[in-house]
N, C-alpha and C positions, 0 to 999 in steps of 0.2 A: 776369312782375309791373313794375309800371313803379318806374324809377328812384326815385321820390316815393314811392311805397307800400312800399319797401325798406327805404327810411332810415328809415319810420314802424315799422315791426316792429324792424328796429335800435333806436330810440332805447326802443322799450315794454321791448324783451329787456334792454338795458344798467338800465334805470332799472329794473327786475323783482331784478337779479342786484344792483343797490345795495342797496337795501330790503333784501335779503335777508342781505346779508354786512354792513350795518348792525344787522338783527335780532338773527343770529347775534352780533356782536361787544354788545351790548347785555347778550343773556343768557348768553353768556362772561361780561363783567362781572360780571354780577348773582352769577351763583357763583362767581367771587373772592373777592367782598365777605363773601357769607355763607359761604365758607370762612375769608378772614381773619376772621370777625367770629367763628366759632365756637373758632376757636387760640387768640382772641386769652379769652374767654371762659375756655376751658379752662386756656391758663396762670394766669388771675386765681383761679381756685377750687382751683386745686393752690398756688399762693404764697398763698391766704387761708387754707388747709390745714394748712400750714407756722404761720403767723402764730398758726394757736387752737391748733396740737399745741406751741405754744414760751409763750402764755399760761397751759396744761395745767400748766407746770413751777412757774409763779407760784403758781396754786393748791397743789400737790404742796410749796411750800417755805415754804405761808402753814400746812400743818396741819402739818407738823413740824416748824415753830417754832414754835407755838401748843402743842405734845407737850412739844419740850426746855424751855420758859421758864413749865412749867405750876407751881400752887403749891398746895399742899395747903386743900382746903376751896374754892379758888375754881373758875370753869369755864373750862374747861380752850378754847371754842372760844366767841368771841362771834359767832349766828350770823343772819343770812348776811352776808355779806363779801364786798365787791365791790372789783373790781382797777383803781386808778388807767383814767383812760380812755389810751391809750396811738393816735399815729398815725404812720405809717409808710407813704411814700412813696405817698400816699394813701389806705392803708387805716385804718383805724380799729377799734380792739380792745378791747372788753370780759369780763369775767369775774365771773362769781358764784360763791360757795361755799353750799351749802343741803346742809342736817343730814336727809339724807333717813330717817334714823332718828326723826323728828317726825311720820313719816308710820307705818300701817298699813302693814303685810309680810302682803303677801296668802298667802306661801307659808308661815306660820305658822297658815296651818289645812290644815295635813298632822296638828295635834294637834288631835284632835275637841275635846279640853277647850276650846279656843280657838274654836270657833263660836259659842257664846253670846253672846262680847264685841263680834266681827263684826258678830252678828244684830244689835247694841245699834245698832253705828253703822249700819247700812243702815237703821236704824227712825227713824234722825233724819237725813241726808241724802235719803234716799228714802221719807218718813211714806206716802205712798199706800200701799206693797206691801203684800198680804195675808199671811196667818200660809202658807199654802200654796204663794207666789210664794217667801216667804222661805226656806222649807225648801229648793225645787226648784234656789234660787241653790246655797243653802250644798252639797248634798246631789252636785251637780254639779263643782262650784270639790273638791270632795274629793276625787272622780272620776277628774279633772283631773291634781290633782300626784298624786294619789295613785299605787304602781304596781297595772300593768296584771295584769288575774284577768278569765278569761275570762268569767263572769256580770255583766261593768258592765252595769250597768242602763239606760245610756244608749249602749252603745256604736252599737245599732242608730238610734239619733235622729239620731247624725251621722252616721251612713254614707247615710241615706233623705233628705237637705238634698238642693237641687235643685246644690247644688254640694258632692258630698260631701270628708266628709274624719276621718280619724283621732283622738281623743282624744291628749293628750301622753302621759300615767301617767307624768310626772316634772316637778319643779319648775318654776315661770313662769320664763325669762329672760328673758321682755320683759311687764310688765303690763297690754300691748297685746294678749297671749294671751287674755284676761280679757274681751276680744269674741265671742271664738268660745266661749264656757262656754254651754251650757244656760239659757236661765233670762234671760241678761245683753241687753238692748239700748244700740243706739249713745246715746241719749238717758238711759240712766242710766249707761254707763260714766263720761259725760264729767261727770257729774255729782259721779260714787265719785272719779274722776284726781285732783284735785287731793291727797285724803286715804291714797290707796294705792301701796305701788309692789311692786316682787316683787327680793328680797333670796334671794342662793344660800343662805342657810342661815336660820334661827329667829334670830330678833332683838327683842331690848326695845323700848319706846319709851320716847324721852326725853322724861319730863316738863317736864325744860326749853323747850321748843320744841315742844312738840305742838300742836295748835289745841285747842280745848274738843272739839270734837266728835271727834277719836282720843284725847284721855285720856278720854272714855266707857269707852272699851275696856278699862279695867284697873281700874276697878271693877261690881262688881254694883248698886251703893248712889248714884252719882254722876249727879247729874242734869246735863242742859246747864249749867244757873242752877250749879252748882255747880261744873261746868270753868272757867265764867269768873271763877269766883272765884279757882280754879285759878291763869289767866290776869294775873288785875290782882297777886294779892301774888306773884308771880314778877318782874314789872313794878318793883315799888316794892322788895324787895326778892330776888336772885338766891341760889335756893338751893344750900346751898353740901353738906349732907350729904344720904342717902338720907331719916336717919331724920328733917333737916328736914320730908319728905313726909311722913312716916307716924305721928309722932308730935304736931308741932307745929301746934298752933294758927292759923288755923280749919282746919287742913288733914286734920288727924286723922279729921275725925269722916267724909272721903267714904272711907276704910278702903284707898287705894290697896293694889295687890296687887305688893310688894316684887319677886320674883319674874320680874314682868315690864315692873318698873319702869330706867331705870338715868339716869345724870345725862352718862354722859361715850358719845356715838357713835364708833362705827367705820368706817360707811359717811356719803359725801357722795358728793351732785351737784355737778357743775361745767357751769356753760352758758357755756359762747364762743361769743361772736357777734362777726364781722367783717364791715364792712360796707365798701365801695367805688360810689361812687357809684349807682346803682339797682339793685348786686347786695348781699345776702344772707347770711349762711354761718351756722349756729347748728351747732354739737358740742356734743354733751352727754355728759359723762363720767359713770361710777360709779366712785368710788375708796373704796380699803377701807386702813382705817389700821392697821397692826397692828405694836402698840406695846409692850414691856413694859419695866421699871426701865431698863434698859441700853440699848437701841437702839429705830430707830423707824424702819417699811419704808411705803410709800404704795404701793400696787398698782392700777393699771388692769383692772378686771373686766370692763367690757364700754365700747363708744362706737357714738353714732348723732351721727347730720351729716343736717340737711337747706339744703336753697340754692333762695332766692326771686332 
């Protein structure tokens, strides 16, 4: 091979090596960038979670203070309550406390006598459901939250699904479990979701904060128009006592059931949002305020976090 040809080969090999090294360097830099970016995102998420937990302390203090300064025949909590917007190191933190006993507790359905109340809510929110669909859904929910028995009518239904599972046979921990119940569809769940909650025990509905749809569960004679009257009355004149609801005009005619009604709640949902640049973290916390005449304690029942 001539010297000229050898020189050409050397140049080609050298160019190839340079290109290979440049390509490797590029991919190494990209890998390093991704690792650095991933680490930064993880650190941001951890810091955002820390700030969210800090904002939760604001909610606990708010609920405790509301109880400590309560006055006879006056609402203890004026809900929802929003925290001031806090800005720290580029993070923006906001919280909101919601009275979760303004919703119908799906676990109340462990008592078969409550089924007729929930049926009224279903018929109002999803009026196109026929009697068979309503009964299937009520029976399936009752079976899901009841203790297991060998002749469960829906056991085989769940086991024959394309992705089989077994019914829980316990109280629902999260309302999202309702999507797994026979007879429930995604669109139905989304329509019902604003009016429902899953709490760890049977609870009463707070008539001061419940929506007209939820108020329908408190009386077999109450109509949606009547529930809207209750909503207007309580805005004009906050209900001081249960007696105001049960006996005062024009509410007396609605015959609300006292054993299902309360004016003061024990369960609250705190929604905390932390933002930084385009990142957003939302922390949902269910709080239980346990109080007596001498002390009050606020307990975290569960937390759920979403990141975008």
